[in-house]
N, C-alpha and C positions, 0 to 999 in steps of 0.2 A: 821690669820683666812682665809685670801684670799688664802695664799699658801696652807693651809690645805684643803680649799675648792677645789682649783685647783687640788691638789693631789688626793683628793677623786674622783673628776670628772674624772680625768685621769684614776684612777684605775677602775672606773665603765666602762669607755670607753673601756679599755683593756679587761675587763671581757665580755662586750657586743660583742666586735669584736671576741673574742675567741669563744663565744657562737654561733655567726653567722657563723663563719668558720666551727665549729663542725656540725652545722645544715646542712650547704651546703655539707659537706662530707657525712653526713648520707643520704641526699637526693640523692647524686650521687651514693652511694652504693646501694640504692633502686630504681634505675631508672626503669621506665616503660619498658616493652619489646619492645614497639614501639621505644623508644630512643635507646635501645640496638641494635635492628635490623638495624636501620638506620645508627648507628655508625659503625657496623661491615660490613654492606653492603650485608648481607645475612639473609634469614629467614629459620628456621628449621621447616619443615612441616612433621608431622607424618601421615602415611597412611598404610593400611594393604595390599593393592594389591590383595585382594581376593574377591572383591565385584563387579563383572561385572554387569552392565556397568559403575559403579561409580568410582571404583579404581581397576585396574587389571594389571597384567604383560603381555605385548605383547610377544607372544611366539617367534617371530622372533628376535626382538631387545632386549628383556628382560627389556624394559623400561616401566615405569608406563604410563597407558593410562586411559581414561574414563572421565565422566562428572566432577567429583570432581578434577581430575588431571588437566583438562583444565582450570577449574575455578581458582584453586590455582596458576596455571602458570600465568594467567592473573592478579591475585591479586598481585603477586610478581612483575610483570612487571609494574603495576600501582604504586607500591611503589618505583620502581627503584632499586630493590635489586635482588640478585641471590638466587636460591633455593638450600637448602640442604635437600634432601628427607631422612626421618628417618623411617626405617621399624618398624611398630608397630603391636600390636595384639589387638583384640577387648577386651579381658579379662583384659588387662593392659593399655588401652588407657588413662583412668583417672589418673592412677599412673604415666604414662609418662608425662602428663601435670603437675601434682603436683611436680614431681621430676625435672622439667625443662629440660627433654630430648628433647622436641620440643616446639616451640612457639605457634603452633596451630595444631589442628587435622583436616585433610582434609574434614571431614563431617561425621556426625553420626545422628541417629535418637534420638530425644529428649526423655529423660526419667527422672522421678523423682529420681531414684536411682543415676544416674550420676550427676544430679543437686545438690546433697548433697555435692559433693566435687569438682565440676568443673562448669564453666560458659558456657552457650550457647549463640551464637549470635542470631540475628533475623533469622527466617527460610528462606530458599531459594527455597525449593521444598517440596512436600508432597507425602507420599507413604502409603501403607497399607500392612498387612500381609496376605498371602495366603498359603494354604497347597499344597505340591507337593508330588506325589507318582509315582510309576512305572506303566507303562501301563498294566503290568501283574496284578496289584492290583486295577486297575481302577474300576472294577465292585464291588469289595469288599468295597471300600470307596467312598461314594457319597456325604458326608456332613462333616462339622466340627464335628458334634456329633458322627459320625461313628468312629472317631479316639479316642474318649474318652471311651475306653473299655479295660478291662483286656486282657493282651496278645498282645496288639498293641504296637509297638516300634516306638517312634517318636524321631528322631535324630536332634539335634541343635548344633550350634557352641557355645562353652562355653564362657560365659561372654557377650553374645549379648542380645539384648532385646528379641530375640526369645526364649532364654533359659528361661527367666522369664515368657514370655507369654505361652509357652508350658506347664509349670507346673500349670499355672492358668487355662488354657482351658482344659487340659487333666489330671485331678487328678487321674483317674482310669488307665491310660496308663503308660507304662514304658518310661520315658523321659531320653534319652541318650545324655548327653552333651559331645561332643568331642572337643579336644584341637587342635588348629592350629598346623600344616598345614592341618589337617583333617577338613572336613566340613560335614554338615548334608546331603547334596545331594549326596556326595560320599558314605555315609553309605547306602543310598537307592540304589544307583547303584550297590553296592557290595552285596546287599541282607542282610545286617546286621541291617537294619531298614525298617519299612513299609512306613514311610512318613517323611517329614521334613516340617518345616514352614519357610518362608523367605519373604522378601519384594516382592511385585508384580513386582517391577522393576527388581530385580535379577531373579525372577521366569520366566519372559518372555524370558530372555536370556537363561536360563538353558534349557527350553523345546525346544528351537530352536537348541541348540548345541547338546543336547543328546536326540536322538530319543526314548530312553527307558523311558524317563520321561514325565509326563503329569500333568497339573493342576488338582486339585481334583474336579471333577464334573464341567460341563460347566456353571452351574448356581450358583456356590459357590462364595459368595461375599467376598471382603477383610474385614478383621477386624483390630482393633487397628490402625486406620488411625492416622498418626502422622507426624509432620514436621521433616525435616532434617535441621541441623544447624552446624555451626563450633564450635569446642570446644576449650576453652581457660581457663587460670587460673582465679580463683575467686578473687584473691587479686590484680587485675590490671585493674581498671576501665578505665584508659586512653587507654589501648590496646583494651579492649572490645568495647569502644566507636568508635575507629578507624575502627575496623572490621565491626561494625554495620553500620557505615557511608558508607563504601564500598558496603555492601550488599544492603542498601537502594538505593543508586545511580544506581547500576547495575540492580536492579529490575525495577526501573523506566525507565531505558534505554532499557529494553526488553532483556537484556543479558541472563538472566536465561531462558526466554522463548525460546530463540534461542538454548540454550544448551539442553533443554527438547526436542525440535524438532529434534535435531541431535542425541541424545543418548537414549532418552526414547520414541520415537515415537511408537515403537512396544511393549512397556510395558503395 
């Protein structure tokens, strides 16, 4: 009986050990992105490079610059890893996260549509939407309501929150969604659209860079105020928690306030 009991116990022990080993392998195969990043010593950061002053290409060096680029560079430095920049598009940024093309997206406005398939970090800055038109059309358009009329062409970048907002705010107008590398403001400059809507952050930069452009009416206020946050996968709470911890510490330290003063002072 004792030998049979010992054998049974030994058999159970072997089964338990095998189960534990299998569980460990399963856990290893499903490692958090945090563990994967630290192991390989690099982080893959998706960014569009078309959203000045948040993420844009420097014409001289062709390197990424901007508020979000500087923040993500600091994030990688605080993690002690190198950066692998991954070119991304607004229309496919959520798909890029879901397909594991990059570990984090450099920053995007929070939307319920995106939140269905991706996770957002705690917000680090806030912005609003404003209309931009050509100076030649400044007298024609003096309010948000003036754009909501038949025959008015409003151009937006496909897949952005502005695409969704334009269709909601201007049901009577023709909303023209253009695909990257085209952009809404370029359609206005080319005369193929009467106006575009974008973040007040980008709008301030656009009207400084292109003398043909102007904000729609001096008293027109921003709509759809919303936070900007980092985008990560929904199925990785450990990674999201790490990102949130970094955002919280940097906010308390005044790091994001300093970035706002540097990059968004004129916005």
